[in-house]
C-alpha positions in Angstrom: 11.9 -4.5 -106.3 12.6 -3.9 -102.6 12.6 -7.6 -102.4 15.6 -8.0 -104.3 17.6 -5.9 -101.7 19.9 -8.2 -99.5 19.5 -7.6 -95.9 22.6 -5.1 -96.2 21.2 -3.0 -98.9 17.8 -2.9 -97.2 19.9 -1.7 -93.9 21.2 1.3 -96.1 17.8 2.4 -96.9 16.7 2.2 -93.6 19.7 4.1 -92.4 19.1 6.7 -95.2 15.8 7.2 -93.8 17.0 7.6 -90.6 19.8 10.2 -91.4 17.1 12.2 -93.3 14.7 12.1 -90.4 17.4 13.0 -88.0 17.6 16.2 -89.9 13.9 17.0 -89.8 13.7 19.1 -92.9 14.2 17.1 -96.2 13.3 13.9 -97.8 15.8 11.2 -98.2 18.4 12.1 -100.8 21.7 10.7 -102.3 23.7 12.0 -99.3 21.5 9.9 -97.2 22.3 7.0 -99.4 26.1 7.3 -99.1 25.9 7.7 -95.6 23.9 4.3 -95.1 26.3 2.9 -97.5 29.2 4.1 -95.2 27.8 2.9 -92.1 28.3 -0.6 -92.9 32.0 -0.8 -93.0 32.0 -4.7 -93.8 30.0 -4.3 -97.1 32.1 -4.6 -100.1 30.4 -0.8 -101.1 32.0 0.6 -97.5 35.3 -1.3 -98.4 35.6 0.4 -102.0 35.1 3.7 -100.5 37.3 3.6 -97.9 40.2 2.0 -99.8 39.7 4.9 -102.0 40.5 7.2 -98.9 36.9 8.0 -98.0 36.6 9.0 -94.4 32.9 8.8 -93.2 33.5 11.5 -90.9 34.8 14.0 -93.7 32.1 13.1 -96.3 29.4 14.0 -93.2 31.2 17.3 -92.6 31.2 18.2 -96.0 27.4 17.1 -96.3 26.6 19.1 -93.1 28.5 22.5 -94.8 26.2 22.0 -98.0 23.0 21.4 -96.2 23.4 24.1 -93.4 20.7 26.7 -92.9 21.9 29.2 -95.3 23.9 27.1 -97.7 23.5 28.0 -101.4 24.3 24.3 -102.2 27.1 25.3 -104.9 30.7 24.7 -104.3 32.6 27.4 -102.7 34.6 27.9 -105.9 30.9 28.9 -107.8 29.9 30.9 -104.7 33.4 32.8 -105.1 32.8 33.3 -109.1 29.2 34.8 -108.0 30.6 37.2 -105.6 33.3 38.3 -108.3 30.3 39.5 -110.1 28.6 41.1 -107.4 26.3 38.3 -106.3 26.3 37.5 -102.6 24.4 34.4 -102.0 24.1 34.6 -98.4 22.2 38.1 -98.7 19.7 36.4 -101.4 19.1 33.1 -99.5 18.5 35.8 -96.1 15.9 37.9 -98.3 14.1 34.7 -100.0 14.0 33.2 -96.1 12.6 36.8 -94.6 10.2 36.9 -97.4 8.8 33.3 -97.7 10.1 31.8 -94.7 12.9 29.4 -93.2 14.0 26.7 -95.6 12.0 28.3 -98.5 14.7 27.0 -100.8 14.6 23.6 -99.7 13.5 20.8 -101.8 9.9 20.1 -101.1 8.9 16.5 -100.8 7.0 15.2 -103.6 3.6 14.4 -103.4 2.9 10.7 -102.8 2.4 8.9 -105.9 1.7 5.1 -106.6 3.7 3.3 -109.2 4.2 -0.5 -109.7 7.2 -1.7 -108.2 7.7 1.4 -106.1 5.2 1.2 -103.2 7.8 0.6 -100.6 9.6 4.0 -101.2 7.5 6.1 -103.2 5.5 7.8 -100.1 7.2 11.3 -100.4 10.2 10.2 -98.0 12.3 10.0 -101.1 13.3 13.0 -103.5 13.2 12.1 -107.2 17.2 11.8 -107.3 17.0 9.3 -104.4 14.6 7.4 -106.4 16.5 7.5 -109.3 19.4 6.0 -107.6 17.3 3.2 -106.4 16.1 2.7 -109.9 19.6 2.6 -111.3 20.9 0.2 -108.7 18.5 -2.3 -110.1 19.4 -1.5 -113.6 23.4 -2.1 -112.4 22.6 -5.3 -111.0 20.7 -6.1 -114.0 23.6 -5.0 -116.1 26.1 -7.5 -114.3 23.8 -10.2 -114.2 23.2 -10.2 -110.8 19.9 -11.7 -109.1 20.2 -9.2 -105.9 20.9 -5.6 -105.2 23.4 -5.3 -102.7 25.4 -2.2 -101.2 27.7 -2.2 -104.3 24.9 -1.9 -106.5 23.5 0.9 -104.5 26.9 2.8 -104.8 27.0 2.3 -108.4 23.5 3.9 -108.8 24.9 6.6 -106.8 27.8 7.1 -108.9 25.6 6.3 -112.1 23.3 9.2 -111.2 26.4 11.6 -110.6 24.3 14.8 -110.1 23.5 14.5 -106.6 25.0 15.7 -103.4 26.6 12.5 -102.7 28.3 13.0 -106.1 29.3 16.6 -105.2 30.9 15.5 -101.9 32.6 12.8 -103.3 34.0 14.5 -106.1 34.9 17.6 -103.7 36.7 14.7 -101.8 39.2 14.2 -105.0 37.5 11.3 -106.0 36.5 10.7 -109.5 33.7 8.8 -110.2 34.5 6.8 -113.0 37.3 5.6 -111.1 35.3 4.4 -108.3 32.9 2.4 -110.7 36.0 0.7 -111.8 37.2 0.0 -108.2 33.4 -1.5 -107.4 33.4 -3.6 -110.7 37.0 -4.7 -109.9 35.9 -6.0 -106.5 32.5 -7.6 -107.5 35.3 -9.7 -109.8 37.4 -10.3 -107.4 34.8 -11.2 -104.8 33.0 -13.8 -107.4 
């Protein structure tokens, strides 16, 4: 599958690996793929996001808030609702980390698995959600009858997956995932 990626799409994946490596804590996840897409300002996917009002520095800050040590991974509204019923997430996270060590709640890297077609990125460096996004990028390219996988297909995969941190920060930024899908597809038709 990786051989179908354009040079820019490959660069997105490499940037995502670099982003995750810089954190030194987790495998590549959806937010790293989103940051990789945003890094190439000339790519179609990045242009669509910019035209929709996405500012890379704002998304990076939102991702940092969600992934900071002690962060619950929940939105502020969810955390506030839990506080209303007497649940202090910060205290719970602190107790768990005290008992089980720092980052005990972080998603563990999956054990390496070998499956035909996924050898290049199925070595534990990618979370299950990130793998799903890359699979969905292939499905999006097939759906659109494209013979390549570009940055726009990776973005469509992120939007279609819809449950990872990338989707969360885009939604928190006031964007609608369905609207972004339409914008990408419109940009693809215009570019053709």
